[in-house]
Structures are given as structure tokens and as C-alpha cells.
VOGU-3710 file (C-alpha; in Angstrom, 3 decimals, decimal comma):
1> xxxxxxxxxx> -0,122/43,240/-7,545  1,746/45,682/-5,333  0,732/43,880/-2,371  2,088/40,558/-3,758  5,482/42,227/-4,541  5,796/43,854/-1,192  4,981/40,638/1,052  7,196/38,502/-1,285  10,343/40,736/-0,931  10,017/40,972/2,893
11> xxxxxxxxxx> 10,740/37,317/3,562  14,004/37,135/1,700  17,382/38,741/2,670  18,592/39,819/-0,761  22,212/40,666/-1,573  21,949/42,771/-4,720  24,531/42,103/-7,540  26,259/39,509/-5,523  26,300/36,626/-7,817  29,902/35,941/-8,926
21> xxxxxxxxxx> 29,298/33,319/-11,664  26,907/32,477/-14,421  23,891/30,560/-13,066  20,047/29,883/-13,564  17,327/31,953/-12,094  15,120/30,018/-9,739  12,029/31,990/-10,928  12,054/32,041/-14,658  14,667/29,428/-15,439  16,703/31,664/-17,800
31> xxxxxxxxxx> 20,515/32,105/-17,271  21,792/35,019/-15,189  24,638/36,175/-17,326  27,656/37,873/-16,141  29,425/38,853/-12,747  27,821/41,060/-10,212  24,292/40,467/-11,818  20,946/39,310/-10,120  20,117/38,853/-6,473  21,194/36,170/-3,946
41> xxxxxxxxxx> 19,113/35,284/-0,764  21,477/34,650/2,191  18,977/32,514/4,081  17,670/30,005/1,398  20,466/30,442/-1,198  18,036/31,310/-4,042  19,495/33,019/-6,950  17,146/35,094/-9,337  17,345/37,920/-11,752  16,843/41,503/-10,066
51> xxxxxxxxxx> 13,568/41,806/-12,050  12,271/38,435/-10,846  12,904/38,845/-7,138  9,658/40,582/-6,512  7,667/37,767/-8,000  9,606/34,933/-6,499  8,465/32,677/-3,737  8,760/33,530/-0,008  11,911/32,311/1,679  11,399/28,601/2,539
61> xxxxxxxxxx> 13,909/28,833/5,282  13,022/32,210/6,810  12,858/31,729/10,547  10,049/34,233/11,027  7,609/31,886/9,221  5,580/30,335/12,090  4,626/26,740/11,482  1,324/26,248/13,188  1,094/22,499/12,738  4,799/21,399/12,387
71> xxxxxxxxxx> 5,445/17,867/11,149  8,865/16,443/10,756  9,880/14,784/7,460  10,277/11,065/7,455  13,657/10,603/5,618  15,242/7,571/4,289  18,574/7,100/2,195  18,160/6,968/-1,438  20,106/6,378/-4,576  18,896/8,642/-7,296
81> xxxxxxxxxx> 19,130/7,898/-10,837  18,398/10,051/-14,031  18,352/13,843/-14,063  20,344/15,540/-11,187  18,466/16,121/-8,109  18,812/19,460/-5,814  18,747/19,673/-2,084  15,644/21,497/-0,758  17,525/23,009/2,032  20,994/24,112/0,511
91> xxxxxxxxxx> 19,712/24,144/-3,196  23,039/22,358/-4,033  23,137/19,341/-6,401  23,278/15,884/-5,060  26,517/14,247/-6,258  27,863/10,721/-6,363  26,764/7,384/-7,692  25,070/5,832/-4,713  23,189/7,055/-1,661  23,462/10,636/-2,582
101> xxxxxxxxxx> 20,966/12,044/-0,200  17,639/11,478/1,635  14,004/11,633/0,605  10,871/12,090/2,629  8,321/9,345/2,021  5,357/11,718/2,645  6,071/14,635/0,502  9,444/13,612/-1,352  11,293/16,482/0,016  14,925/15,907/-0,845
111> xxxxxxxxxx> 18,219/16,942/0,729  21,688/16,043/1,503  22,443/13,813/4,365  24,113/16,554/6,337  21,218/19,040/5,467  18,474/16,724/6,912  18,727/18,137/10,428  18,430/21,609/9,071  15,086/20,814/7,067  12,174/22,793/8,354
121> xxxxxxxxxx> 9,394/20,576/9,896  7,071/21,304/7,038  6,071/17,965/5,761  2,651/17,473/4,462  0,143/17,624/7,216  -1,754/14,363/7,158  -4,313/14,765/9,935  -5,961/17,194/12,190  -4,487/17,992/15,534  -7,729/19,545/16,863
131> xxxxxxxxxx> -11,306/18,556/16,199  -12,935/20,717/13,424  -15,943/22,952/13,894  -19,401/21,769/12,996  -20,026/21,789/9,141  -21,422/24,924/7,696  -24,609/24,245/5,424  -22,988/26,382/2,597  -19,950/24,126/2,302  -19,863/21,073/0,025
141> xxxxxxxxxx> -18,816/17,711/1,547  -16,503/16,963/-1,345  -12,859/17,453/-0,799  -12,253/18,662/-4,309  -14,982/21,207/-4,236  -13,696/24,694/-5,035  -13,987/27,453/-2,452  -17,239/29,535/-2,465  -17,187/32,905/-4,252  -17,016/34,825/-0,967
151> xxxxxxxxxx> -13,807/32,956/-0,057  -12,179/33,094/-3,383  -8,856/34,916/-3,939  -7,940/37,408/-6,473  -4,457/39,040/-7,374  -5,673/42,217/-5,612  -6,891/40,252/-2,420  -4,695/37,318/-1,817  -6,216/34,493/0,011  -4,817/32,934/3,257
161> xxxxxxxxxx> -4,286/29,298/3,446  -2,106/27,040/5,717  0,903/28,801/4,527  1,721/32,104/6,498  3,996/34,081/4,304  3,587/32,295/1,065  -0,176/32,316/0,953  -0,222/35,951/1,675  2,081/36,432/-1,133  0,346/34,191/-3,600
171> xxxxxxxxxx> -3,032/34,762/-5,214  -3,702/31,126/-5,731  -4,375/30,063/-2,224  -1,618/27,337/-2,019  0,352/26,158/1,007  4,040/25,783/0,965  5,662/23,761/3,607  2,571/23,610/5,838  3,125/27,183/7,192  0,372/28,651/9,457
181> xxxxxxxxxx> -2,648/30,616/8,680  -4,358/33,266/10,727  -7,789/32,703/9,091  -9,575/29,540/9,299  -10,791/28,073/5,806  -13,656/25,866/5,336  -12,667/22,343/6,396  -13,499/20,694/3,185  -11,385/23,030/1,117  -7,868/21,812/1,049
191> xxxxxxxxxx> -5,013/23,918/-0,347  -2,111/22,642/-2,316  0,974/21,607/-0,626  3,851/22,801/-2,717  7,302/21,177/-2,724  9,863/23,119/-4,736  11,913/21,375/-7,445  12,946/17,954/-8,525  9,592/17,461/-10,632  9,155/14,204/-12,619
201> xxxxxxxxxx> 10,700/14,153/-15,922  7,509/14,131/-18,052  5,428/16,294/-15,893  3,546/19,118/-17,386  2,557/22,581/-16,078  -0,988/22,887/-14,754  -1,092/26,461/-16,299  0,792/26,510/-19,626  0,876/22,690/-20,201  4,601/22,734/-21,050
211> xxxxxxxxxx> 7,242/20,386/-19,456  8,086/21,029/-15,947  10,483/18,287/-15,244  13,609/16,985/-17,068  17,082/18,297/-16,327  17,427/21,796/-14,789  20,488/23,656/-13,525  18,774/24,754/-10,325  15,973/23,868/-7,950  12,995/25,281/-9,767
221> xxxxxxxxxx> 9,174/24,605/-10,433  6,694/23,292/-7,948  4,905/19,885/-7,241  1,871/19,380/-5,063  2,333/16,588/-2,616  -1,291/15,676/-2,500  -2,572/15,868/-6,135  0,822/15,504/-7,744  0,192/18,584/-9,988  3,179/20,461/-11,326
231> xxxxxxxxxx> 3,568/24,127/-12,234  6,320/26,431/-13,301  7,285/28,851/-10,549  6,665/31,661/-12,984  3,180/30,307/-13,748  2,050/29,851/-10,118  0,494/33,291/-10,052  -1,715/32,400/-12,976  -2,916/29,064/-11,525  -6,861/29,187/-11,375
241> xxxxxxxxxx> -8,186/29,826/-7,921  -9,230/26,218/-6,741  -8,595/23,778/-3,863  -6,513/20,873/-4,198  -8,336/17,956/-6,007  -6,144/15,180/-4,459  -5,347/13,946/-7,891  -6,389/10,800/-9,732  -6,848/8,915/-6,552  -9,063/11,471/-4,796
251> xxxxxxxxxx> -11,909/8,758/-4,512  -9,679/6,538/-2,292  -7,502/9,106/-0,533  -8,630/10,012/3,042  -7,965/13,851/3,321  -6,312/15,319/6,320  -9,587/16,983/7,519  -11,129/13,411/7,797  -8,499/12,339/10,332  -8,112/13,384/13,863
261> xxxxxxxxxx> -4,762/12,496/15,494  -4,493/13,922/19,163  -1,198/14,363/20,724  -1,639/11,623/23,278  -3,779/9,005/21,484  -4,466/6,945/18,387  -5,942/8,577/15,331  -9,589/8,441/14,593  -11,653/8,741/11,224  -14,139/11,524/10,939
271> xxxxxxxxxx> -17,155/11,046/8,552  -17,218/14,493/6,891  -15,144/14,779/3,796  -14,442/11,114/3,232  -14,060/9,961/-0,400  -16,287/7,723/-2,165  -14,399/4,532/-1,559  -11,765/5,206/1,049  -8,997/2,633/0,906  -7,058/1,324/4,168
281> xxxxxxxxxx> -3,807/-0,514/3,160  -2,149/-3,092/5,376  1,264/-4,093/4,129  3,607/-6,717/5,241  6,829/-4,867/4,577  8,884/-8,003/5,076  7,125/-9,955/2,452  8,652/-10,468/-1,071  12,168/-9,797/0,122  12,836/-5,920/-0,241
291> xxxxxxxxxx> 9,808/-5,294/-2,373  7,401/-4,827/0,510  9,352/-2,050/2,104  9,580/-0,283/-1,269  5,903/-0,597/-2,123  5,002/0,726/1,387  6,925/3,931/0,520  5,163/4,415/-2,804  1,710/3,901/-1,186  2,470/6,345/1,502
301> xxxxxxxxxx> 3,221/8,879/-1,081  0,295/8,271/-3,428  -2,156/8,121/-0,618  -2,273/9,753/2,786  0,470/8,047/4,945  -1,892/7,676/7,829  -4,094/5,085/5,717  -1,130/2,743/5,187  -0,486/0,478/8,056  2,607/-1,797/8,544
311> xxxxxxxxxx> 1,635/-5,384/9,732  4,551/-5,386/12,421  4,411/-8,656/14,554  3,154/-9,260/17,115  0,234/-6,905/16,814  0,067/-7,069/13,064  -3,041/-5,534/11,624  -4,916/-5,201/14,813  -4,082/-1,431/15,708  -5,139/-0,238/12,241
321> xxxxxxxxxx> -8,336/-2,538/12,183  -9,258/-1,234/15,763  -9,259/2,268/14,228  -11,564/1,171/11,584  -13,691/-0,722/14,222  -14,191/2,419/16,102  -15,424/4,252/13,135  -17,854/1,578/12,177  -19,266/1,428/15,638  -19,869/5,175/15,377
331> xxxxxxxxxx> -21,125/5,015/11,767  -22,499/1,425/11,024  -24,171/2,058/7,710  -21,937/0,604/5,063  -23,510/2,929/2,463  -22,241/5,958/4,204  -18,521/5,369/3,917  -17,733/2,553/1,296  -14,580/1,614/2,997  -12,372/-0,936/1,268
341> xxxxxxxxxx> -9,399/-2,869/2,830  -6,216/-4,012/1,018  -3,526/-6,339/2,238  -0,094/-6,415/0,622  1,555/-9,631/1,263  1,163/-13,466/0,814  -1,623/-15,788/1,526  -0,365/-15,905/5,087  -0,861/-12,079/5,479  -4,311/-12,530/3,839
351> xxxxxxxxxx> -5,290/-15,175/6,390  -3,962/-13,043/9,218  -6,185/-10,157/8,057  -9,399/-12,396/7,852  -8,698/-13,823/11,378  -8,235/-10,304/12,995  -11,288/-8,953/11,074  -13,367/-11,891/12,302  -12,144/-11,365/16,013  -13,158/-7,506/15,619
361> xxxxxxxxxx> -16,399/-8,390/13,799  -15,392/-6,298/10,819  -17,021/-7,140/7,459  -15,501/-5,230/4,719  -14,220/-6,261/1,294  -10,524/-7,148/1,229  -8,300/-6,805/-1,920  -4,824/-8,330/-2,160  -1,533/-7,026/-3,675  0,331/-10,257/-3,813
371> xxxxxxxxxx> 3,965/-10,238/-2,370  4,409/-13,892/-1,192  5,670/-16,842/-2,934  2,475/-18,823/-4,121  -0,138/-16,157/-3,829  -2,904/-18,569/-4,653  -5,694/-16,433/-3,411  -4,353/-13,454/-5,320  -4,292/-15,573/-8,522  -7,821/-16,746/-8,018
381> xxxxxxxxxx> -9,127/-13,218/-7,510  -7,301/-11,954/-10,564  -4,601/-9,933/-8,819  -1,722/-12,009/-10,511  0,961/-14,109/-9,419  2,968/-11,385/-7,682  3,758/-7,743/-7,528  6,969/-6,697/-9,279  8,859/-3,368/-8,675  8,302/-2,295/-12,294
391> xxxxxxxxxx> 4,350/-2,546/-11,900  2,373/0,721/-11,965  1,126/1,136/-8,355  -1,239/3,872/-9,584  -2,989/1,398/-11,904  -3,319/-1,116/-9,078  -5,109/1,487/-6,871  -7,529/2,288/-9,716  -8,097/-1,503/-10,105  -8,815/-1,786/-6,397
401> xxxxxxxxxx> -11,321/1,165/-6,564  -13,354/-0,410/-9,361  -12,934/-4,109/-8,366  -16,140/-6,168/-7,863  -17,059/-7,520/-4,586  -17,361/-11,269/-4,333  -17,990/-13,799/-1,620  -15,312/-16,202/-0,401  -15,958/-19,267/1,656  -13,661/-19,825/4,708
411> xxxxxxxxxx> -13,426/-23,201/6,492  -12,561/-24,426/9,940  -9,989/-27,146/10,384  -10,171/-29,068/13,655  -7,195/-31,232/14,501  -7,505/-33,384/17,578  -4,076/-34,497/18,829  -3,961/-38,235/19,925  -1,481/-37,711/22,678  -3,002/-34,849/24,566
421> xxxxxxxxxx> -6,543/-35,168/23,431  -6,742/-31,463/22,787  -8,361/-29,933/19,701  -6,967/-27,041/17,790  -9,298/-25,078/15,365  -7,426/-23,129/12,564  -9,130/-21,151/9,687  -8,617/-22,193/6,242  -9,009/-20,231/3,124  -6,965/-21,824/0,271
431> xxxxxxxxxx> -6,398/-25,598/1,196  -5,502/-28,227/3,606  -3,172/-31,126/2,873  -1,666/-34,144/4,518  1,288/-36,300/3,226  4,220/-35,723/0,925  3,293/-32,195/-0,145  2,972/-31,007/3,398  6,394/-32,731/3,912  8,048/-30,573/1,246
441> xxxxxxxxxx> 6,459/-27,439/2,736  7,561/-28,358/6,187  11,298/-28,792/4,953  11,091/-25,442/3,045  9,699/-23,724/6,121  12,416/-25,127/8,487  15,196/-24,042/6,115  13,671/-20,515/5,639  13,336/-20,101/9,620  16,974/-21,209/10,046
451> xxxxxxxxxx> 18,397/-18,857/7,299  15,946/-16,100/6,262  18,539/-14,116/4,610  18,759/-16,679/1,720  14,972/-16,602/1,061  14,422/-13,078/-0,085  13,855/-13,597/-3,741  10,592/-15,108/-4,911  11,992/-16,783/-7,981  14,846/-18,356/-5,919
461> xxxxxxxxxx> 12,397/-19,552/-3,471  10,356/-21,325/-6,169  13,549/-23,076/-7,315  14,421/-24,204/-3,731  10,909/-25,379/-3,322  11,079/-27,374/-6,521  14,445/-28,880/-5,508  13,024/-30,025/-2,221  10,087/-31,501/-4,084  12,421/-33,541/-6,188
471> xxxxxxxxxx> 14,305/-34,800/-3,326  10,866/-36,032/-1,670  10,461/-38,535/-4,588  12,726/-40,983/-2,672  11,304/-40,155/0,741  7,572/-39,872/0,404  4,607/-40,875/2,739  3,864/-44,358/1,591  1,145/-46,321/3,603  -1,077/-43,301/3,864
481> xxxxxxxxxx> -4,185/-44,992/2,535  -3,772/-47,782/5,178  -3,447/-45,291/8,066  -6,515/-43,140/7,417  -10,350/-43,299/6,746  -11,698/-40,462/4,448  -15,216/-39,368/4,693  -17,043/-36,785/2,564  -20,438/-35,718/3,909  -20,565/-38,829/5,869
491> xxxxxxxxxx> -19,881/-41,132/2,987  -16,689/-43,249/3,251  -14,267/-42,883/0,255  -12,454/-46,030/-0,588  -8,722/-45,672/-0,873  -7,874/-49,311/-0,878  -5,269/-50,496/-3,434  -4,395/-46,985/-4,451  -0,864/-45,496/-4,444  -1,606/-42,290/-2,551
501> xxxxxxxxxx> 1,032/-40,231/-0,668  -1,156/-37,045/-0,166  -4,711/-35,966/0,392  -5,362/-32,285/-0,542  -8,661/-30,422/0,197  -8,890/-27,395/-1,939  -11,087/-24,351/-1,719  -9,532/-22,381/-4,557  -8,723/-23,298/-8,207  -5,211/-22,446/-7,517
511> xxxxxxxxxx> -2,718/-24,505/-5,445  1,128/-24,392/-5,216  1,510/-21,256/-7,179  -1,340/-21,648/-9,767  -2,031/-25,300/-10,228  -5,702/-26,124/-10,744  -5,959/-29,425/-8,863  -9,620/-30,083/-9,479  -9,468/-29,179/-13,191  -11,967/-27,580/-15,497
521> xxxxxxxxxx> -13,182/-30,677/-17,447  -15,481/-32,032/-14,751  -17,337/-35,335/-15,608  -21,130/-35,810/-14,985  -22,067/-36,054/-11,511  -19,509/-33,479/-10,118  -19,655/-29,851/-10,168  -17,184/-27,201/-11,279  -15,154/-25,477/-8,623  -16,536/-22,378/-7,042
531> xxxxxxxxxx> -15,107/-20,203/-4,195  -18,568/-19,467/-2,677  -20,557/-22,625/-3,075  -20,067/-24,044/0,459  -18,089/-26,905/-1,012  -14,495/-28,054/-1,017  -12,820/-30,346/-3,437  -10,778/-33,468/-2,376  -8,060/-34,749/-4,511  -5,155/-37,146/-4,047
541> xxxxxxxxxx> -1,575/-37,295/-5,475  0,568/-40,337/-5,788  3,855/-38,760/-4,797  6,087/-35,852/-5,394  6,794/-36,917/-8,841  3,143/-36,999/-9,687  2,742/-33,472/-8,250  5,526/-32,336/-10,550  3,679/-33,776/-13,499  0,492/-32,016/-12,525
551> xxxxxxxxxx> 2,311/-28,662/-12,180  3,752/-29,068/-15,649  0,505/-30,063/-17,105  1,424/-33,652/-17,969  -0,815/-35,379/-15,469  -3,942/-34,625/-13,410  -4,749/-35,081/-9,778  -7,033/-37,897/-8,645  -10,545/-36,565/-7,788  -11,962/-38,055/-4,781
561> xxxxxxxxxx> -15,084/-36,042/-4,380  -16,735/-32,728/-3,208  -18,577/-31,860/-0,111  -19,237/-29,578/2,815  -18,020/-31,786/5,709  -14,655/-33,622/5,470  -13,455/-36,252/7,985  -9,928/-37,901/8,235  -9,815/-40,504/10,978  -6,448/-42,041/11,865
571> xxxxxxxxxx> -5,782/-45,578/12,884  -2,069/-45,108/13,587  0,071/-43,234/16,154  2,660/-42,140/13,487  3,510/-38,610/12,967  2,219/-36,938/9,682  3,064/-33,512/8,135  0,057/-31,407/7,539  -0,281/-27,938/6,188  -2,959/-25,374/6,289
581> xxxxxxxxxx> -2,824/-22,505/3,827  0,866/-23,105/3,527  1,785/-23,182/7,187  3,128/-26,822/7,685  3,635/-28,672/10,951  4,083/-32,242/12,302  1,025/-33,876/14,047  -0,012/-37,127/15,659  -3,710/-36,547/15,022  -6,663/-38,669/16,023
591> xxxxxxxxxx> -8,969/-37,184/13,611  -9,292/-33,975/11,408  -12,679/-32,384/10,650  -13,320/-29,676/8,043  -16,384/-27,688/7,824  -17,669/-24,272/6,652  -16,606/-21,394/8,947  -18,044/-18,232/7,366  -18,203/-16,155/4,172  -16,299/-13,033/3,677
601> xxxxxxxxx> -16,454/-10,276/0,981  -13,264/-9,948/-1,293  -12,198/-7,682/-4,042  -11,946/-9,425/-7,322  -10,434/-8,003/-10,417  -11,903/-10,769/-12,628  -14,658/-12,569/-10,773  -14,150/-16,294/-10,838  -17,120/-18,465/-11,541
//
């Protein structure tokens, strides 16, 4: 329309017939042939055909564009592989074989290292800085609902959105770099947040369905940082009038209008506009070597970055869980929000989450993306032996959304020290053990604490653990049956005459990276293992060599019994290594009691029965 052409041409500072070499038009993608042809913007460095400039995007670097809610990009250095990437600031190509530039983890805005300081603060807005007005009865509560007819846009009457100049110029109500709006939109209707250029290789245009990605010779085409839709720059004016749907993960993404982040305080969750099953992710970025940090960046891009929390010691998951606690206190009905939690880390990270959730009295289902070494709880719940960098994170999010909710028993381990007489209570989710296997775990833990830089690879860690287990064959824990008395539900279990070097109490059918210690061929009189039957299984092994045979399927553990109350009493003052959920230590115990602590909901990909 005439209005579209006038507003679009106002923002650029064009120099006519100033292109001195053959190049590609940033609007239509065709070549600009010859010298002194086309138009060149001296502000954003865009180059277009003379006939295309009136339809081209507003100038992304125009200083007159007022950013109402400025948000700086979160840049990190990247090595780009594949098709050439172009700088969103100077529009030049990123050159080199390594560390060519930086990428924003929130919106994937790309630029050279020396252009990062010049990037406008137009990253995707993830939260409200002011509280929203009361909801209007005419407005749907769904974040993907299209605007009402009264607020619809047309080419002759362009809509205003969160982009000041661009949204006045475009009839499709997008936002481009979070530029300001002079007219408030309904809070549940969210505009696209377009980022120009560097579209994924196999992306298709939302209008013509032709390829948008691949190799280009300039910064061209658009990608929405929320729903990940892509569109040709020349097709944008034909995009159907609708709000951003938030893409394939709209049922778990917390939209910006559901988050309030004041300038001087923690964020809070608003009930209006929440998706069907909002997902809060807690990730131990130091788990799995370098994998944890990379996974965190992927999750921040696929979801709203404010719903991804880093479990930084010493606070760990507490700050994020406190935000959820505050929301639950204001809205206690679980049917009104459907919140699910996910922890990305090892079994220790999962246990940390359970403990803090219990302290804050939060009862919500917890899923796991395994990043640790053993990952026995994740294996039991169907989440696999460990996340790999090639795994599709989007599929994992879909699995977490549709996962079944199952109950998991948690146990309390009381260890009374003989010397001090003090008792220490520790929660247990996976297993407790005393003897040679705990000794191997203690040696591994001590070496990892001394040289953490040598323990960043999960496979290498397993090899080191196996090597330490082999060395323990010659240095075991002989004499254990003579030093303890074992009771299961007040019944004393005879250990006399047996060569036993370790007692293991298991709550899961996975121990030491996937070994089923209890087995599936259960004889008459005993029950199959279950993670929610308020019972644990007690087994014994005859040494490190026997444990290796069990891990390879050559032998089986010695079944001692099942029960709800386990007691191990010591008649010696010797030190013994113990471990609880993979955390080893040396103890001189007087007795050890194990009893049921609580039951917690967990997310299971394939419910174990």
C-alpha cells in the first residue's frame, strides 16, 4: 500500500545508484547487476534493487527507532559450520575456521566479535516489566489465539505491535527486534519476533512453502525467535494476519505475558496465559563435561530463557523453586496450572532437586534428562543411559510433555556415628551400600575431586571406574559378615559362613549404570521389584570380581530379602566405606537404619512395573 511504502522508505538513508560491484538484493534475493545500480543504506548497509527499496524492511539500526523494553543480547563465542553466516550488525560474512563470531542464546542474533558492542538491545523480550491490566472478557486466554477482528490488520491499515517503525510498516503485525509500540495490544496476543537472516538450512517459508535457508550471498529472510517460523523477506507482506503461536512447544513454553520481572526483584509467574503444561527446567551446567552448558543454550532457545535455571552452587535449584513455590501458594489448585519440572544432570542432581522440593513443600512431577555417569534413576524411568550432543532436544521436550506421572519411593538413611554418638539423616532414592563397591566409589570420588579436569568424559569416567574396581579385587572388605548384624523387618538374616564383601540396599532395578541386582526371575516367596511398593531389596556381593561378573551378566547377586525397615548393627570400631546414591564416605557407625521417607511424583517415559 502507499502507507506501507512511505513508512518503510522513511527509516533508511538510501544512496541511489551507489553500489559499485555485483551483489545480491536483501529483499528479493536476485542479483543486482552492474555498476551504479540499486540502492545502499548507509546506516544498516542493506543493498536492494531500486524497485525493491519501498517494500524492504525498516532500518534495523536506525537510531530514531525507540526501544520501549530494551533487552541486551546474551552473546557467547561460536564456531559456525555449514553455510556461510552473516553479521546482523554490519551484514558482512563471518570468515575463518574457528570462533568466527558470537551468537545470542536467546534469539540467535549473530554478529562479529567487534560488532557485538554495536548490536542494538533488541533481544527477544521474555518477561513483562510492568504488571498487565485486568483481562478483557472478549480476549481468549490461549497464547496462540489470533487477534479479534476489531484488532486485525490489513494492508491498508497496518497494525501496531511491539515494533515501532517496522510494525507500522508491515501489515502482518510482527515485531522486529522488540521495538516499541504506541498502542497496547491484548495481553494474550503475542507478535512474532523476527530476526533477519541465517535461517536453518532446511527451513521452509510460511507463505510459499519454498526453502528459506541454505546458502545465500547476503543477510536475507526472517526467522521468528519464538515459534521458529521462517519466511522470505519478499513474502512477509503476504503472511496471514495472526499472532505468534509459539511453535511446536507452545504447550510447555511460558509466554512473556505470563512472567513479571520487576527492575529490583525476582521474577514471578502470572496465571493468565499459561500453557497446558508449563515446563520449568533446572540444569546442572557442569554435568556431563561440556554437554551441560551446550544443552542449556539449546533449551534457552527452544523455551523461554526465564524458565531455564542453572543449578549454581551453593544455592542450586532453590531460587527457581522458590519462584514456583510463590506461584503455588497464590494458586494452589494443581489442575489450574499443570506445572512439570525437569532436572538435567546426574542422579545427584535429581536427589538435590527432591531434597529442596521437600524443604519447600513442593509436590510436582519431576522428569530427568540424564547428564551424569550412572544415571540409574533416568534409566529406570525410561529416559535412557545419558543425553548425547546429537540427540534431538525438541523430541525430548515432546516426550516430557506427554510423559506419564508415576510414584517413586524415597527412603531415609540414619547413620549413627560410634565416636560422637550423633545421627545423620540422609535421603535415599537409588541405593545404599557398604563394603567393597562403596570403596571403589570412594576412590573414584577422591580422584575426581583432586583432578576434575580429567573426568569430563562420561565414557572415560566409566573406564576409570572399571579400572578401580579391578584393583579392588586384591584389596576388598573381607570380614564384613562378622562385623555386622543385618535385620530386615525385625528378622535377623544369617550371614554366617558366607564370603560377602558388600551389602547393597536397592530401591531401583538399576545399579552401577544399569545393572539389575535383584533380577527378574524371582522365586516363590519373593516379589518382583517395584519403585513404589514401599519396599527395598537387599542383596550381597562376594567382592569386586563378583560385581564385574554381575555387570557382564555372567553371575547374579545374592538375594538376602525384601522389606520396609532395614537395620545394620556394627560390633566393631573399624572404619567402613558407605555410599548413598553414589555419594561415598568413610564412617565408623554404630548402626544404620533405613525406612520409608516419602513418595514423590516422577515423569516416566515407559512406566516401570
